[in-house]
C-alpha positions in Angstrom: 83.2 83.7 79.9 79.7 85.1 80.1 79.5 84.0 83.8 82.8 85.9 84.4 81.4 89.0 82.8 78.2 88.8 84.8 80.1 88.3 88.1 82.4 91.2 87.3 79.3 93.4 86.7 77.6 92.1 89.8 80.5 92.3 92.3 82.6 95.1 90.8 81.1 97.5 88.4 77.7 97.8 90.1 79.3 98.6 93.4 82.5 100.6 92.7 82.9 104.2 91.7 86.0 105.6 90.1 87.3 109.2 89.9 90.3 108.3 87.7 91.7 105.6 85.6 94.4 105.1 88.2 91.8 104.5 90.9 89.9 102.1 88.5 93.2 100.1 87.9 93.8 99.8 91.7 90.3 98.6 92.5 90.3 96.3 89.5 93.6 94.7 90.5 92.1 93.9 93.9 88.9 92.6 92.4 90.7 90.4 89.8 92.9 89.0 92.6 89.9 88.1 94.6 88.0 86.7 91.6 90.9 84.6 90.2 91.7 83.1 93.6 88.1 82.4 94.7 87.1 78.7 94.8 84.2 77.9 92.4 81.8 75.0 92.4 81.9 74.8 88.6 85.7 74.3 88.8 85.4 71.4 91.4 86.0 73.9 94.2 89.2 75.1 92.7 90.1 78.7 91.8 90.5 79.7 88.2 94.3 80.1 88.8 94.4 76.7 90.5 92.8 75.1 87.5 95.0 76.9 85.0 98.1 76.0 86.9 96.9 72.3 86.9 96.5 72.3 83.1 99.8 74.1 82.6 101.7 72.1 85.3 101.5 72.7 89.0 104.8 74.4 89.6 104.9 77.4 91.9 106.9 79.4 89.3 104.3 78.6 86.7 101.5 79.9 89.0 103.4 83.2 89.5 103.8 83.6 85.8 100.1 83.0 85.3 99.3 85.6 88.0 101.6 88.1 86.3 100.1 87.4 82.9 96.5 87.9 84.1 97.5 91.1 85.9 99.3 92.4 82.8 96.4 91.6 80.6 94.0 93.4 82.9 96.1 96.6 82.8 96.3 96.3 79.0 92.5 96.2 78.8 92.1 99.2 81.1 94.8 101.2 79.3 93.2 100.5 75.9 89.8 101.7 77.2 91.3 104.8 78.9 90.1 107.2 76.2 86.6 105.7 76.5 86.5 106.2 80.2 87.7 109.8 80.2 85.4 111.0 77.4 82.6 113.3 78.5 
């Protein structure tokens, strides 16, 4: 988890600028898609979604449900921090 946070900081937050919560959500969706589909040495050159699908069963439908769940959770996190982001 700490590695994930460090990579999000390094590859997303340090580079991106946002003028609105909507723009942040759009850019974060793209970043999470890239991050969750990127092959990683620590996961035996599988992506996080590939590994999760393997543990839950490698059905295509299951993978789509996982992708939807991760996307939904990312929007929930952003929505819950909306007041923090918009405060002066």
